[in-house]
C-alpha positions as CSV (number, residue, x, y, z in Angstrom):
1,X,32.4,22.3,-5.8
2,X,30.1,22.5,-2.7
3,X,29.5,18.7,-2.8
4,X,33.2,18.0,-2.5
5,X,33.5,20.6,0.3
6,X,30.6,19.0,2.2
7,X,32.1,15.5,1.8
8,X,35.5,16.6,3.0
9,X,34.1,18.4,6.0
10,X,32.3,15.2,7.0
11,X,35.5,13.3,6.6
12,X,33.9,10.7,4.4
13,X,35.2,8.9,1.4
14,X,33.1,9.0,-1.8
15,X,31.5,5.5,-1.3
16,X,30.4,6.3,2.3
17,X,29.1,9.7,1.4
18,X,27.2,8.3,-1.6
19,X,25.6,5.6,0.6
20,X,24.6,8.3,3.2
21,X,22.8,10.4,0.7
22,X,21.3,7.5,-1.3
23,X,23.2,8.0,-4.6
24,X,25.9,6.0,-6.4
25,X,29.6,6.9,-6.1
26,X,29.7,7.6,-9.8
27,X,27.0,10.2,-9.4
28,X,28.9,11.9,-6.6
29,X,32.0,12.0,-8.7
30,X,30.0,13.7,-11.5
31,X,28.7,16.2,-9.0
32,X,32.2,16.9,-7.6
33,X,33.8,17.3,-11.0
34,X,31.0,19.5,-12.4
35,X,29.8,17.0,-15.0
36,X,26.3,16.9,-13.6
37,X,24.3,19.8,-12.1
38,X,23.2,19.1,-8.5
39,X,19.5,19.7,-8.0
40,X,18.4,21.9,-5.1
41,X,16.7,19.0,-3.2
42,X,19.8,16.8,-3.4
43,X,22.1,19.7,-2.3
44,X,19.7,20.4,0.6
45,X,19.8,16.8,1.7
46,X,23.6,16.9,1.7
47,X,23.6,20.1,3.8
48,X,21.1,18.5,6.2
49,X,23.3,15.4,6.5
50,X,26.2,17.7,7.6
51,X,24.0,19.3,10.2
52,X,22.7,16.0,11.5
53,X,26.2,14.5,11.8
54,X,27.2,17.4,14.0
55,X,24.4,16.6,16.5
56,X,23.6,12.9,16.1
57,X,24.4,10.5,18.9
58,X,26.1,7.2,18.1
59,X,23.9,5.0,20.3
60,X,20.5,5.2,21.8
61,X,19.0,3.5,24.9
62,X,16.4,1.0,23.8
63,X,14.4,-1.6,25.7
64,X,16.7,-4.4,24.7
65,X,17.1,-7.4,27.0
66,X,20.1,-7.4,29.4
67,X,21.3,-9.8,32.0
68,X,21.2,-7.0,34.5
69,X,17.6,-6.4,33.8
70,X,18.2,-2.8,32.8
71,X,18.6,-0.8,29.6
72,X,21.6,-1.4,27.5
73,X,23.0,0.8,24.6
74,X,21.5,-0.5,21.4
75,X,23.0,0.8,18.1
76,X,20.7,2.9,16.0
77,X,19.6,1.5,12.7
78,X,21.5,3.7,10.3
79,X,19.2,5.9,8.2
80,X,20.2,7.3,4.9
81,X,18.6,9.3,2.1
82,X,17.5,7.7,-1.1
83,X,16.5,9.3,-4.4
84,X,12.8,9.9,-5.1
85,X,11.3,10.4,-8.6
86,X,7.8,11.1,-9.7
87,X,5.7,8.4,-11.3
88,X,6.1,9.9,-14.7
89,X,9.9,10.3,-14.4
90,X,10.2,6.7,-13.3
91,X,8.5,5.6,-16.5
92,X,11.0,7.7,-18.5
93,X,13.9,6.1,-16.8
94,X,12.9,2.5,-17.5
95,X,11.7,3.3,-21.0
96,X,15.2,4.5,-21.9
97,X,16.8,1.4,-20.4
98,X,18.6,3.5,-17.7
99,X,19.6,2.1,-14.4
100,X,19.9,3.1,-10.7
101,X,23.0,5.2,-11.3
102,X,21.2,7.4,-13.8
103,X,18.5,8.5,-11.3
104,X,20.5,11.6,-10.5
105,X,19.5,13.0,-13.8
106,X,15.8,12.6,-13.0
107,X,15.7,13.0,-9.2
108,X,12.9,15.2,-7.8
109,X,14.0,14.9,-4.1
110,X,15.3,12.6,-1.5
111,X,13.8,10.9,1.6
112,X,15.2,9.2,4.7
113,X,14.8,5.4,5.1
114,X,16.3,2.6,7.1
115,X,16.2,0.2,4.2
116,X,19.6,-1.5,3.7
117,X,19.1,-2.1,0.0
118,X,21.9,-0.2,-1.7
119,X,19.6,0.4,-4.7
120,X,16.5,1.5,-2.7
121,X,14.6,4.4,-4.3
122,X,11.3,6.2,-3.8
123,X,8.3,6.9,-6.0
124,X,5.7,9.6,-5.6
125,X,2.4,7.8,-5.9
126,X,-0.4,8.8,-8.2
127,X,-4.0,7.7,-8.4
128,X,-6.4,6.3,-5.8
129,X,-6.3,2.6,-6.5
130,X,-4.5,2.0,-3.1
131,X,-6.5,4.4,-1.1
132,X,-7.2,5.0,1.8
133,X,-3.9,3.5,3.0
134,X,-1.8,5.0,0.2
135,X,-2.8,8.4,-1.2
136,X,-1.6,10.5,-4.1
137,X,1.6,12.3,-3.1
138,X,2.8,9.6,-0.7
139,X,6.5,8.8,-1.1
140,X,7.0,5.0,-1.1
141,X,10.4,3.4,-0.9
142,X,11.1,0.2,-2.8
143,X,13.9,-2.4,-2.5
144,X,14.9,-3.8,-5.9
145,X,17.2,-6.4,-4.4
146,X,14.5,-8.0,-2.2
147,X,12.1,-10.6,-3.5
148,X,8.4,-9.9,-3.2
149,X,6.3,-12.0,-0.9
150,X,2.6,-12.6,-0.8
151,X,0.8,-9.7,0.6
152,X,3.6,-7.2,-0.1
153,X,2.9,-3.8,-1.6
154,X,4.9,-3.7,-4.8
155,X,5.7,-1.6,-7.9
156,X,5.5,-3.9,-10.9
157,X,6.3,-3.2,-14.5
158,X,5.2,-5.3,-17.5
159,X,8.0,-6.2,-20.0
160,X,6.0,-5.9,-23.2
161,X,4.0,-2.6,-22.9
162,X,5.8,-1.0,-20.0
163,X,2.6,-0.6,-17.9
164,X,3.5,0.0,-14.3
165,X,1.3,-0.8,-11.3
166,X,1.4,0.0,-7.6
167,X,-0.6,-2.9,-6.0
168,X,-0.8,-5.7,-3.5
169,X,1.2,-8.8,-4.7
170,X,-0.2,-12.3,-4.7
171,X,1.6,-15.3,-6.3
172,X,0.0,-18.7,-6.8
173,X,-0.4,-21.6,-9.2
174,X,2.1,-24.3,-10.2
175,X,5.6,-23.1,-9.6
176,X,4.2,-19.7,-8.7
177,X,3.6,-18.7,-12.3
178,X,0.3,-16.8,-11.6
179,X,0.6,-13.3,-10.3
180,X,-2.4,-11.3,-9.1
181,X,-2.2,-7.6,-8.4
182,X,-4.9,-6.4,-6.0
183,X,-6.0,-2.9,-5.2
184,X,-7.0,-1.7,-1.8
185,X,-9.7,0.5,-3.3
186,X,-12.7,-1.8,-4.0
187,X,-13.6,0.2,-7.1
188,X,-10.6,-1.4,-8.9
189,X,-10.5,-5.0,-10.2
190,X,-7.8,-7.5,-9.5
191,X,-5.4,-8.0,-12.4
192,X,-4.0,-11.4,-13.3
193,X,-0.7,-12.0,-15.2
194,X,2.0,-14.7,-15.7
195,X,5.1,-14.1,-13.6
196,X,7.3,-14.1,-16.7
197,X,5.4,-11.1,-18.1
198,X,7.0,-8.7,-15.7
199,X,10.2,-6.8,-16.2
200,X,10.5,-6.2,-12.5
201,X,8.5,-6.5,-9.2
202,X,9.9,-4.5,-6.3
203,X,8.5,-4.7,-2.8
204,X,7.8,-1.6,-0.8
205,X,9.7,-1.1,2.5
206,X,8.9,2.3,3.7
207,X,6.3,5.1,3.2
208,X,6.5,8.8,3.9
209,X,3.4,11.1,4.0
210,X,3.7,14.8,4.1
211,X,0.9,16.5,6.0
212,X,1.7,19.9,4.5
213,X,2.5,20.0,0.8
């Protein structure tokens, strides 16, 4: 019942609360009704949201242009928390044909992002193919509803064998049918596929690195 109590103290409806913590309204309903156990990291993020709302200003002065030549109030880009899953758990989710709303059953933690994609989620990176810019343990946020562009960092999953890659995206060829996935680590070779071989390709929009683990 603590989830419901926190939401009511915040004065938020279920949809707004779900968006603020990066989960679906259906997941929040399951939490409130006791159908799904709330993991400790998710509960902590909800408690932190309550603390932040008690002290967070509505606007911040930014160096935005003004006719007077001075500073004007510029609304903060709203930040929210999105679910984060380990690389292995992400594979289990897609292997079972589950969708974004089912992340609550696999979630390892949440992170803050200013991504406006309602289905944004984070992955905990493994391996060194994208080092030194991206290291094992980095939390990278992806936007499923945005199209990847050349040069984007992406998570891409093949449809046939389910192999998943964290790489630099390059698309070329007639009608963009050739996709190359490049590593930042020169020890790894560039991979080449047809665009229609992929189940999904999601661009990265944010990265969080923890100094102390």
